[in-house]
C-alpha positions in Angstrom: 1.0 67.0 -7.7 3.4 67.8 -4.8 7.0 67.3 -5.6 7.2 64.7 -3.7 4.6 63.0 -5.0 6.1 63.6 -8.4 9.6 62.0 -7.3 7.9 58.7 -5.5 6.1 58.4 -9.2 9.7 59.3 -10.9 11.2 56.6 -8.9 8.0 54.4 -9.6 8.8 54.7 -13.3 12.5 54.0 -13.6 12.0 50.9 -11.3 9.5 49.5 -14.0 12.1 50.6 -16.5 15.0 48.9 -14.8 12.6 45.4 -14.5 12.0 46.0 -18.7 15.7 46.1 -18.9 16.3 42.5 -17.1 13.4 41.4 -19.0 15.2 42.5 -22.1 18.4 40.4 -21.3 17.1 37.7 -20.3 14.8 37.4 -23.2 17.8 37.9 -25.3 19.7 35.0 -23.4 16.8 32.6 -23.8 14.7 33.7 -26.2 16.5 31.0 -28.5 15.4 28.1 -25.7 11.5 29.4 -26.1 12.0 29.6 -29.8 13.7 25.6 -29.9 12.3 23.8 -26.7 9.8 25.0 -24.7 7.3 27.0 -27.4 8.9 26.0 -31.0 5.2 26.4 -32.5 5.9 30.2 -31.4 9.3 30.7 -32.9 8.2 33.1 -35.4 6.5 35.6 -32.9 9.1 34.8 -30.3 11.8 35.9 -32.8 10.5 40.1 -32.4 9.2 39.4 -28.6 11.9 42.1 -27.8 10.7 45.3 -30.1 7.7 45.5 -28.2 9.1 45.6 -25.2 12.0 47.9 -26.4 9.2 50.4 -27.4 7.3 50.4 -24.4 10.4 50.8 -22.6 11.4 54.2 -24.8 7.8 55.4 -24.8 8.3 55.7 -20.7 11.5 57.0 -21.0 10.6 59.7 -23.2 7.3 60.6 -20.9 9.4 60.8 -18.0 12.4 62.6 -18.9 14.9 59.6 -18.9 15.7 59.7 -23.2 16.3 63.1 -24.4 17.0 63.2 -28.1 20.6 63.4 -29.1 22.5 63.7 -32.3 22.7 60.0 -32.9 18.5 59.5 -32.3 17.7 62.4 -34.4 19.7 61.4 -37.0 19.0 57.7 -36.9 15.1 58.6 -37.2 15.5 61.2 -40.1 17.7 59.1 -42.5 15.3 56.0 -41.5 12.2 58.1 -42.4 14.1 58.9 -45.6 15.0 55.1 -46.4 11.5 54.1 -45.6 9.8 56.5 -48.3 12.6 55.5 -51.0 11.8 52.2 -50.2 8.2 52.6 -51.1 9.2 55.1 -54.6 12.2 52.9 -55.9 12.3 50.0 -53.8 10.4 46.8 -53.2 7.7 48.4 -51.8 6.9 45.6 -49.2 5.0 47.0 -46.0 5.8 44.2 -43.5 9.7 44.1 -44.8 9.9 47.7 -44.6 8.9 47.6 -40.7 10.8 44.4 -39.9 13.6 47.1 -41.3 13.5 50.1 -39.9 12.7 48.5 -36.4 16.4 48.6 -36.4 17.2 51.9 -35.9 13.3 53.1 -35.2 13.5 51.2 -32.0 16.5 49.0 -31.0 18.6 51.9 -31.4 17.2 54.5 -28.7 16.9 52.0 -26.7 20.8 51.8 -26.0 20.2 55.2 -24.0 17.7 54.3 -22.6 19.5 51.2 -20.9 22.7 54.2 -20.5 20.3 56.6 -18.9 18.4 54.4 -16.6 20.7 52.1 -14.9 23.9 53.4 -13.0 27.4 51.4 -12.2 25.9 49.2 -9.9 23.1 47.8 -12.1 25.9 46.7 -14.7 28.2 44.7 -11.9 24.6 43.1 -11.0 24.0 41.7 -14.8 28.1 41.3 -14.6 27.4 38.7 -11.9 24.5 37.2 -14.1 26.3 36.4 -17.1 29.3 34.9 -14.3 26.7 32.7 -13.1 25.2 31.8 -16.5 28.3 31.1 -18.2 28.8 27.7 -16.0 25.8 26.2 -17.0 25.9 27.5 -20.8 29.7 25.6 -21.4 27.7 22.5 -19.6 25.4 22.9 -22.4 27.8 23.7 -25.3 29.7 20.9 -24.8 26.6 18.3 -24.4 25.4 19.7 -28.1 29.2 20.0 -29.4 29.3 15.5 -28.8 25.4 14.8 -29.1 23.8 13.9 -32.4 22.2 17.0 -34.3 18.6 14.9 -34.0 19.3 15.0 -30.1 16.6 17.6 -28.3 19.4 19.6 -26.9 20.5 20.2 -30.9 16.9 20.9 -32.4 16.5 23.4 -34.1 14.0 26.9 -34.4 10.5 25.5 -34.5 11.5 22.2 -32.8 14.0 21.7 -36.2 15.3 17.9 -36.2 18.0 18.8 -38.6 19.6 20.6 -35.8 20.7 24.2 -34.6 24.2 22.7 -35.4 26.4 24.9 -38.0 29.1 23.4 -39.8 32.3 23.3 -38.1 35.0 20.4 -38.5 35.8 17.2 -38.6 32.2 16.0 -38.3 31.6 17.6 -35.4 29.0 21.1 -35.5 29.4 23.9 -33.8 26.8 24.9 -31.3 24.4 27.4 -30.3 24.0 27.1 -27.1 20.6 28.7 -25.3 20.9 30.5 -28.4 19.1 30.1 -32.2 22.4 30.3 -33.9 26.3 29.8 -33.1 26.3 34.1 -33.4 24.2 34.2 -30.3 26.7 32.0 -28.3 30.2 34.0 -29.1 28.4 37.6 -28.6 27.5 36.0 -24.9 30.9 34.8 -24.2 32.0 37.5 -25.6 30.5 39.9 -23.4 31.2 37.4 -20.5 34.6 37.2 -21.3 34.6 41.2 -20.3 33.0 40.8 -16.8 35.5 37.7 -15.9 38.8 39.8 -16.8 36.8 42.9 -14.6 36.1 40.8 -12.0 39.6 39.4 -11.8 40.8 42.6 -10.7 37.5 43.4 -8.1 38.0 39.6 -6.8 36.0 41.2 -3.7 32.8 41.6 -5.7 31.8 38.5 -6.7 32.5 35.3 -5.2 35.8 33.8 -6.5 35.1 30.1 -6.9 32.4 30.8 -9.1 34.7 33.4 -11.1 37.0 30.4 -11.4 34.1 27.8 -12.8 33.5 31.0 -15.6 36.8 31.1 -16.8 37.2 27.6 -17.3 34.1 27.8 -18.5 35.4 30.8 -21.2 38.2 28.4 -21.8 36.5 25.1 -22.8 34.3 27.4 -25.2 36.3 28.5 -27.5 37.8 24.9 -28.7 34.1 23.6 -27.9 32.4 26.4 -30.1 34.9 26.0 -32.9 34.5 29.8 -33.3 37.0 32.1 -34.5 35.4 35.0 -33.8 35.4 33.8 -30.1 38.8 33.5 -30.1 39.9 36.9 -31.7 36.8 38.7 -29.3 38.9 37.1 -26.2 42.4 38.3 -27.3 40.8 41.4 -28.2 39.4 41.9 -24.4 43.0 40.4 -23.3 44.7 43.2 -25.0 42.1 45.9 -23.6 43.0 44.3 -20.2 46.8 44.6 -20.6 46.3 48.1 -21.6 44.0 48.8 -18.2 46.4 47.3 -16.1 49.3 49.4 -16.9 47.5 52.6 -16.1 47.5 51.4 -12.7 50.7 50.0 -11.6 49.4 48.0 -8.5 47.1 45.4 -11.3 50.2 44.6 -13.0 51.3 41.7 -10.9 47.5 40.2 -11.0 47.9 40.5 -14.9 51.5 38.3 -14.8 49.8 35.8 -12.2 46.3 36.1 -13.6 48.2 35.0 -17.6 50.1 32.2 -15.1 46.7 31.3 -13.7 45.4 30.9 -17.1 48.1 29.2 -18.8 48.1 26.7 -15.6 44.5 25.9 -16.4 44.7 25.6 -19.7 47.4 23.4 -19.8 45.3 21.0 -16.7 42.1 20.9 -19.1 44.6 19.8 -22.1 47.0 17.2 -20.2 43.4 15.1 -18.9 42.2 15.0 -22.3 39.3 17.5 -21.8 40.1 19.5 -24.8 41.6 17.2 -27.4 38.7 16.4 -29.3 37.7 20.1 -29.5 40.9 21.4 -29.8 41.5 19.1 -32.7 38.3 20.3 -34.6 38.9 23.9 -33.8 42.3 23.8 -35.0 41.2 21.7 -38.4 38.5 24.8 -38.8 40.8 27.7 -38.0 43.9 26.1 -40.3 41.6 25.6 -43.1 39.2 28.5 -42.8 42.2 30.6 -42.6 44.0 29.9 -45.5 40.9 30.1 -47.4 40.7 33.7 -46.5 44.4 34.6 -46.6 46.1 34.2 -43.3 45.2 35.5 -40.3 45.7 39.0 -41.3 43.0 39.0 -44.0 40.7 37.0 -41.4 41.1 39.8 -38.9 40.8 43.0 -41.7 37.9 41.2 -43.1 35.6 40.5 -39.9 36.9 43.4 -37.8 37.6 46.2 -40.3 34.3 45.8 -42.2 35.5 45.8 -45.7 34.1 48.9 -46.3 36.0 49.8 -49.6 34.3 46.3 -50.8 30.9 48.1 -49.8 31.5 51.3 -51.7 33.2 49.6 -55.0 30.9 46.8 -55.2 27.8 49.2 -55.3 27.5 49.8 -59.4 24.9 47.4 -59.6 22.7 49.1 -56.8 20.1 51.5 -57.6 20.8 55.0 -55.7 18.2 54.7 -53.3 18.7 50.9 -53.2 16.9 47.9 -53.1 14.7 48.9 -50.0 15.3 48.7 -46.3 14.6 45.2 -44.4 15.9 43.7 -48.2 18.9 42.3 -46.7 17.9 41.2 -43.2 17.2 37.0 -43.0 13.6 37.9 -41.9 12.9 40.2 -44.7 14.9 38.2 -47.7 12.6 35.2 -46.4 9.6 36.6 -46.4 10.1 38.6 -50.8 11.6 35.1 -52.3 10.4 32.9 -49.8 13.9 31.7 -49.2 16.2 31.9 -46.1 19.2 33.3 -47.8 19.6 37.0 -47.6 19.5 39.1 -50.7 22.4 41.7 -50.2 25.5 40.8 -48.7 24.2 38.8 -46.1 28.2 38.3 -44.3 28.6 42.4 -44.4 26.9 44.6 -42.7 28.3 47.6 -44.6 27.7 46.3 -47.5 24.0 45.3 -46.6 22.9 48.7 -45.7 24.6 50.4 -48.7 22.8 47.4 -50.5 19.3 48.4 -49.0 19.7 52.3 -48.5 21.9 53.4 -51.4 25.4 54.5 -51.3 24.6 58.3 -49.6 22.0 56.6 -47.2 24.2 54.1 -46.2 27.2 55.5 -46.0 25.7 58.1 -43.2 24.3 55.1 -41.6 27.9 53.6 -41.6 29.4 56.9 -40.4 26.9 57.4 -37.3 28.0 54.0 -36.1 31.5 54.5 -36.5 31.0 58.6 -34.5 29.0 56.2 -31.8 32.0 54.5 -31.7 34.8 56.5 -31.5 32.9 58.7 -28.9 32.3 55.8 -26.6 36.3 54.7 -27.3 37.4 58.8 -25.7 35.1 58.4 -22.6 35.9 55.0 -21.8 39.3 55.9 -22.1 39.0 59.0 -19.7 37.0 56.5 -17.1 39.9 54.8 -17.1 42.7 57.1 -16.6 40.3 58.2 -13.6 40.3 54.5 -12.2 36.9 53.1 -13.6 37.9 50.1 -15.9 34.8 48.3 -16.7 33.8 50.6 -19.3 37.2 50.0 -21.1 36.8 46.5 -21.0 33.3 46.6 -22.1 34.5 48.5 -25.5 36.3 46.0 -26.3 33.3 44.0 -26.8 31.2 46.8 -28.3 33.9 47.9 -30.6 33.6 44.0 -32.6 30.0 45.2 -33.1 28.8 48.6 -33.4 30.6 49.7 -36.6 29.9 46.8 -38.6 27.8 44.3 -36.4 25.0 42.3 -38.3 22.3 44.2 -36.7 20.0 42.6 -39.1 20.3 39.4 -36.8 17.8 39.7 -34.2 20.2 38.4 -31.6 23.0 39.9 -32.9 21.0 43.2 -33.1 20.1 42.7 -29.1 23.5 42.1 -28.1 24.3 45.5 -29.6 21.9 46.9 -28.4 21.9 45.4 -24.7 25.8 45.4 -24.7 26.4 49.1 -25.7 23.6 50.6 -23.2 25.4 48.9 -20.4 28.7 50.5 -21.5 27.0 54.0 -21.4 25.8 53.1 -18.1 29.3 52.1 -16.2 29.5 55.7 -16.9 27.4 56.4 -14.4 29.6 56.0 -11.0 29.0 58.2 -8.3 32.2 57.6 -6.9 34.0 58.9 -10.6 33.7 62.7 -9.6 35.4 64.3 -12.0 33.2 62.2 -14.7 31.6 64.9 -16.7 27.8 63.7 -17.5 
């Protein structure tokens, strides 16, 4: 093969991988809609539809040099292999559950680096525009779900379940899932969208301003209509990162001041029109009740964002040294083994799930791998911020809520963790940042 043919072949493969990544994104955003509304009879298979796609992209990337093994991939493959072996030796021994659990680190995790290597800064901006555009109809759908009974078509659950997909909220209202199967997917969508919304307010020349205003209104409305404290906390964290970014360039400080005033004005307009009266009442009721139960705002934030690692470690006395077996702590794994939707191993605590599945030693290694990746991405993002590339820094604000202790056992959360971390790495690939080292 001549050099020109090789280059053309490589470019074609790169183009195909990019198409695959875009497909992954749209499946992530609308997979729940397919499972609830359009193809409910395929709800089970559609839950795993992104896995074969991810595997295909990894194989294509390895074959054509777009993915090189690094310490994270090698470590996770090694640890997962041991975990699978111990699952059959001393754990639950179920092949299907083991495969389902192993795919998290063997298929989805390496895809992070495929996305990061193949995409570039401009690709990430294009994806950001998609989030901005989708945020507008997503908010409209969420409002419709908020006011509709759970028996309505827009609120149908997975497989067309007539009991509804809404999750308990407050004052008789349910937390709407949007196009997703569960409220967590909706909050993660807006978490990523918030990063791009704040980025485009600094770079207004890169997007239609009226669309940006509508998306911003959508984000402001989404917080009370979602009845989700997680979305509120995510947005506050991203605003905090935005303020840090602004102070690294003095010309952005006036934009922050006027932007904040604009956000307050828009929010007050929504309140005074009565548009947010009911959702704000429901949100406030849930916020006060749940926060009081969890021991105040500080207790809530520490529990949700710092993970509960101490509890995960100290609560392992009853666990076998090698855990109960990989995959048992996931929704699907627990259901396959028990016939119940209730997860067996600490469903609400990711670190406890890892230790409960694989044991203290292997679980801690997996935790530190994710912490190590988070630290490295934080350092790299801050370096880009100092030379003028703020996009990685803003994306980091969401990634830090989902990489270290995000519930990867849940398929949508795993998808957002994979995609958001991948585009964060891809946002480093900006040819205009001449001082960035590969």
